[in-house]
N, C-alpha and C positions, 0 to 999 in steps of 0.2 A: 613362443615363449610366453606362457601364461603367467599371470601374477605380476608382470612388470607394469609399473605405473608410467604414465606419460611424463616426460620431463617437465619440471617446473618452469613456467614461462616467466621470464624477466622482462620488464618494460624499461625503456629508456626514461630518463628523468623528464623529458618534455612530454612523453606519452602519459606518464603518471600525473603530471600537472594538468594535462587536458582531461584525463579521466576524473580526477578529483574535482576539477571545476564543473564538469557535467554533473557529478554526483551531488555537489553542494547546491547546484541550481535545481536539479531534478533527479532524485534518487530512483525514480521509475520512469525513465525517458521513453518516448515513443520510438518505434522502430526506424522511422525515417531519420530521426536525429542520431540514433546509434549508427546507422549506415553512413551518414555524412561524416561523423567523427571517425569511423573506421577508415574511410577513404583519406581523411585529412592526416591522420597520424600513422597510417600504414600498418594496421592490424586488421584482423577479421572481426566481423560483428559478433561471432561466438566468443572470441577472446574478451571483447568489451562486456558482453552479457555476463560472462563468468566473473570478470573483475567486479562488476557492479553487484552481483549476488554476494560475493565474498565481502565487499565493502559494506553492504547493508547488514550482513551478519555481524560484522565487526562493530558497526554502529549500534545494533540492537544489544549486543553483549555489553557494550560500554555504558549505554544510557537507558536501555529498556524501551527505546523507541527508534524507529528508522528515520522518522522525519521530525523536525522541530515543530513546536506548537504553531508557528507562523506559516507552516508549509502545508496547509490543509487542502489545497486544490491544485490540480493540474490545469494550467491554462490551455484550453482547447477552443478552437474556432468552431463555428457551426458545421463546417465540413469535416471535422475530426482532426484537423491538423493543429499543431501547437501554435500558440500565439503569445505575445507578450502583453496583450491588453487585458486589463481587469474587467472590461466591459463585456467580454465574451463569456459564453457558457463554460463552466468548469466541470471537471470530473473529480470525485472524491478520491483521495489517496487511501490506501489500506491503512487501518489503524489497529492498534492493540487495545483490548478491553481490560481495564483494571478490575480488580475484585469488586470494588465499590460499584463500578458501572454495571457489572454483571448482576449484583444484588438489586440495584435499581431496576434493571431490565425485568428481572423476575417479579419484583413487586408490582411494577406498572403493567406488566403483561397479565398478571393475575387480575388486575383491575380493568384494563382496557382491551384485552384480547389482542387481535391482530390489527388494531388501529395504530399503524406505524407512525402516523403524523402526531398523534396524541402522546405516544410514548416518547418520541423524539423531542417533543416540547418539554418533557420532564427530565431528560438526561442531557446536561450541558455538553456541547461539542459533538453530539451524534445526530446524524441526519436520518430521515426515514428509511432511505435505502440501506444504510449501515445497520439499522435496527432489524430490518427485514432479513438482510444477509446473515446477521448474527443468529436470528431465530432459525433459519433453515440450516445453517452450519452446525448449530448446537442442539437441534430438535431431538435427536435420538439420545445424545449424550446426557442431556439434562431432563429427559422425559417430558419435553414440552408439549408433545401431542396430547398427553393425558391432561395437562394443565389447560391446553387450548380448548378442550371439550367442556371444561368446567368454568372457563373465564367468560367475561363479557357480560 
């Protein structure tokens, strides 16, 4: 029977509350936390991942951002597991780039080339890794290879 969609999955109120609590704390949780929650509320990890993806899309449509400004870092311990301590090393959350930030990037890239540290110092809220990733993700689309050879 081709063309039939899978039935829409409905969650019980307590499951939605647990999912929402996870999303509010961590929109991009690590797999071990997802697995634990799946066991706790009696659903599969795939169901949770799908719910989180849809919830992030809903948040993005409503606000233009998946995470609030104060949620810039995943708390991760040195061994890669989540932790609640601010003393531990963090991992940057995915962020969207505003038009203004893109223009700033192009301006400073023309000045500094691939000096990600220097560019990041000029664009508030962006880290060198985010600058580098933006460059490689947009290199072809924005003809950055051509600019790279003339910059610096």
